[in-house]
C-alpha positions, 0 to 999 in steps of 0.5 A: 477489158474489151467486150469480146473478152467478157464471158460473164456480165452480171448487172445488179443481180438480186434474188428474193425467195417467197417462203409462205408470207415471208420474203427472203432477200438472198442477193442484193444488186450484185454486179461483176464481170468475168473475162474469158480464161479467168480462174476465179473463186466466189467465197463466203460463209453459209448464208452469204448468197454464194449458192444463190449466185452459183445457181444464177450463173449456172442458169439453174435459176433466174434473178428477181431483178437485174441482168445476166449476160453469158457470151453476150446473150441475155440469159436472165430472161429466158424460159426454162426450156431455153435455160436447159439448152444453155446449161447443156451447151455452155456450162460444165458443172462439178459438184462436191458429191460427184453425182455419178451413176453408180452402175454406169461405167466411167465412160458412160457417165462422161457420155451422158450429156452428149446423149441428152444433147443428141450427138451421134455415137461416133462423135460421142465416143471421140469426145468422151475419149478426149475428155477422159484423156484431159483428166488422165482417166483413160485407163479407168474408163470401164470402171464403175464409181464404186470401184474408183477412189474419191479423187478418181470419181471427181476426175470423172465428174470433171471429164463429164463437165468438160465433154461438151466443151462448155464456155465456163466450168462451174465447180461447187466445193469441188474438194469438199469430200476429198482428203487434203492430198487428193484435194490438192491433186484436183486443184492442180488439175483445175490449174492445168485446165485453166492453162489450156484455156478454160474459164473456171469459177469455184464456189467455196467457203475454204480460203485455202482453195480460193487462194489458188485462183487469180481472183476472189469475190467475197460475199457477205449477207447477199452483197459483194463485200470486197474483191481480191486479185492475185494474178499468180498461182498460190 
């Protein structure tokens, strides 16, 4: 594992929340690395710390202790404005509940991160078309979310996550709101994106989802309990 091949380096990450007079330790000295083009899962039951770790990896929060490097840059000590900049350019988020604007077309939903970024209209259009093509949703670009199936909405959400060509794709229970057949289709799409070179991290409590990845980190009580490497598609 060379320095150039590492996209994420988490060193002794700990997180403590202050709730009134009480301190709640959510993560304890979590250390691991992620290689470029790795497809991995972070797994654990409710309360294991996986959501806290996802927030740290997604630059939605900062650790109480430890260091987090993304693409060689120490991001654990950045200001909120600097973190927002990193989130918009380096990380593509996919959520269980899709988080699409119901009155906007699929095209517009995918375009939004580029609008926030300040890209020119011509550049935005080219990148949206490319992202929609990646998820096989070009023919649904003018439909609004209520006119789409759950699987189609998740594909649009994935296209939105990809449109900025992020360093990592971070997916939180991406099949949680889908039936088993549609869930398998979305996981197949993640495999296709991984084969194209994307680095993908799925946060899940579902073992059948985690087993589709190359590597699983198991969290328990805020610590990495164990790690499993597969290296093959499940």
